[in-house]
Backbone bond lengths (Angstrom), bond angles and torsions (degrees), N, CA, C in turn:
res aa  C-N    CA-C-N  psi(-1)  N-CA   C-N-CA  omega(-1)  CA-C   N-CA-C  phi
1 M - - - 1.440 - - 1.528 107.37 -
2 A 1.309 118.15 105.37 1.461 121.93 -178.57 1.524 109.19 -139.69
3 D 1.321 116.52 71.21 1.454 120.88 179.27 1.524 109.95 -82.73
4 P 1.322 117.61 126.64 1.469 118.71 178.46 1.529 110.86 -72.59
5 T 1.321 116.11 149.70 1.457 122.29 175.81 1.519 107.04 -140.90
6 T 1.309 117.13 164.75 1.462 121.73 -174.75 1.525 110.66 -114.40
7 L 1.309 116.21 136.98 1.458 122.57 175.85 1.527 107.93 -83.68
8 T 1.337 117.21 126.29 1.464 120.66 179.63 1.526 110.24 -82.04
9 S 1.326 116.24 171.07 1.464 120.91 178.62 1.523 111.70 -64.56
10 K 1.346 117.30 -18.58 1.466 122.11 177.67 1.531 112.00 -91.38
11 G 1.336 117.44 3.96 1.457 121.10 179.27 1.522 113.37 80.86
12 Q 1.327 117.50 20.01 1.462 121.53 -178.12 1.524 110.91 -102.62
13 V 1.340 115.52 148.77 1.461 121.41 174.25 1.524 108.01 -131.45
14 T 1.311 115.82 157.98 1.457 121.14 174.05 1.515 107.82 -99.83
15 V 1.334 116.21 125.73 1.458 120.38 175.75 1.529 106.41 -74.31
16 P 1.324 117.90 125.99 1.463 120.03 -177.84 1.536 112.23 -55.06
17 R 1.334 115.41 145.26 1.468 122.49 -175.74 1.519 112.33 -54.02
18 E 1.333 117.97 -44.18 1.469 120.19 -178.09 1.532 110.99 -59.10
19 I 1.323 116.87 -39.74 1.467 120.71 178.85 1.519 110.05 -69.87
20 R 1.342 117.58 -44.74 1.469 120.32 177.51 1.519 110.87 -57.62
21 D 1.324 116.17 -44.21 1.471 120.33 -179.04 1.524 111.21 -65.01
22 R 1.332 117.71 -45.66 1.467 121.03 -177.82 1.520 112.24 -65.36
23 L 1.341 116.84 -32.46 1.463 120.63 179.48 1.522 112.46 -90.59
24 G 1.326 116.47 -6.40 1.460 119.92 -178.93 1.522 112.44 68.67
25 L 1.332 117.24 30.91 1.458 121.17 -177.50 1.520 111.50 -75.58
26 K 1.330 114.52 142.26 1.460 121.64 176.25 1.525 108.22 -129.49
27 A 1.325 116.59 162.97 1.464 121.16 177.84 1.523 108.95 -55.23
28 G 1.318 116.48 133.84 1.461 121.45 179.26 1.521 114.11 94.78
29 D 1.343 118.30 -13.10 1.466 120.35 177.27 1.523 109.44 -65.10
30 K 1.315 116.23 149.57 1.466 122.61 -178.88 1.519 110.29 -94.39
31 L 1.329 116.01 142.79 1.457 123.32 176.35 1.522 107.96 -124.93
32 T 1.332 116.55 144.97 1.456 119.83 173.28 1.522 108.07 -118.90
33 F 1.329 115.39 147.94 1.452 121.91 179.31 1.517 108.21 -122.24
34 T 1.338 116.20 131.93 1.460 121.99 178.67 1.516 107.83 -122.04
35 L 1.321 116.48 126.28 1.454 121.76 178.86 1.523 108.74 -98.25
36 L 1.335 116.49 119.59 1.461 121.84 178.34 1.526 109.67 -86.39
37 S 1.324 116.80 162.78 1.467 121.42 -176.16 1.527 113.01 -63.02
38 D 1.335 117.34 -23.42 1.472 119.39 -179.78 1.529 112.55 -89.78
39 G 1.338 117.34 6.73 1.464 121.19 178.66 1.518 114.14 92.96
40 T 1.324 117.68 -4.92 1.455 121.50 177.50 1.529 109.17 -70.80
41 V 1.324 116.09 137.49 1.460 120.97 176.67 1.524 108.24 -110.91
42 I 1.329 116.27 130.17 1.460 121.72 176.84 1.520 107.67 -108.99
43 M 1.328 115.95 125.08 1.452 121.29 176.26 1.518 108.28 -107.01
44 R 1.339 116.48 129.79 1.460 120.47 178.25 1.517 108.68 -123.11
45 A 1.315 115.18 138.87 1.461 120.66 175.30 1.515 108.36 -86.69
46 K 1.315 116.87 128.89 1.462 122.29 177.76 1.526 107.63 -101.46
47 T 1.334 115.60 74.76 1.461 120.15 -176.54 1.516 112.71 -106.22
48 K 1.319 117.23 -4.57 1.465 119.75 179.98 1.525 110.15 -75.16
49 R 1.299 115.27 138.99 1.455 121.79 175.32 1.526 107.41 -106.65
50 L 1.311 117.91 159.31 1.453 121.51 -179.80 1.521 110.89 -55.58
51 A 1.321 117.53 -39.65 1.465 121.23 -179.52 1.532 111.46 -63.03
52 D 1.352 117.90 -26.97 1.465 120.96 178.92 1.529 111.79 -67.35
53 L 1.322 117.31 -19.76 1.457 121.24 -176.56 1.523 113.18 -88.94
54 A 1.324 117.52 -6.00 1.467 121.59 -178.51 1.526 110.05 -56.90
55 G 1.319 116.31 130.70 1.463 121.07 177.79 1.510 114.65 81.97
56 L 1.313 117.76 1.29 1.458 121.36 -175.93 1.525 112.81 -64.14
57 L 1.329 117.77 -31.85 1.460 121.12 -174.89 1.520 114.01 -99.15
58 T 1.307 118.41 10.81 1.461 119.54 -179.98 1.525 110.55 -78.78
59 R 1.326 114.99 152.11 1.457 121.72 176.62 1.522 108.17 -124.48
60 P 1.318 117.46 149.13 1.464 119.59 177.82 1.527 110.57 -56.91
61 G 1.321 116.92 133.55 1.448 121.88 177.97 1.521 114.25 85.00
62 Q 1.313 117.60 -7.64 1.464 121.05 179.80 1.530 108.85 -74.78
63 P 1.343 118.42 131.20 1.467 119.37 -179.40 1.529 110.94 -68.60
64 K 1.311 116.11 145.62 1.457 121.41 177.90 1.524 108.41 -84.58
65 V 1.329 116.11 142.17 1.455 122.25 179.54 1.519 108.15 -125.00
66 A 1.316 116.63 128.29 1.457 121.13 178.25 1.521 109.59 -71.43
67 V 1.314 117.19 149.60 1.460 121.75 179.76 1.520 110.76 -57.34
68 E 1.315 117.16 -38.93 1.466 121.09 -179.81 1.527 111.53 -60.00
69 D 1.321 116.71 -33.21 1.465 121.15 -179.04 1.528 112.50 -77.86
70 M 1.334 117.87 -12.68 1.460 121.59 -178.89 1.514 112.76 -82.29
71 N 1.315 118.62 -17.74 1.456 121.80 -177.86 1.524 109.57 -82.81
72 P 1.318 118.39 111.30 1.472 120.25 -176.11 1.534 113.23 -74.76
73 F 1.317 119.09 -8.41 1.459 122.24 -175.87 1.521 113.70 -99.45
74 Q 1.321 117.73 13.84 1.460 120.34 178.54 1.495 110.94 -93.29
C-alpha cells in the first residue's frame, strides 16, 4: 500500500482513505510521527481511550479486586 499524497504549503497531508479505513481513523483523531535514524518515519494512530484498556492486565484465574479494596487507608 503506497498511495502518494501531496504536502500543502501549510505542511498538511491527507492520509489516504484506505489507510484511514483500515486504522478506523476519524476526524479529530491524534497521530504521532517518529523519525528513525535511517530516515524512516513511523506514523501511529492514537485512537485508544483509557476505557479501552480496562481488563488488559488480567490473567486467567486471577482474583478480581474492587477499587474500594485497593485503598490501604480506608
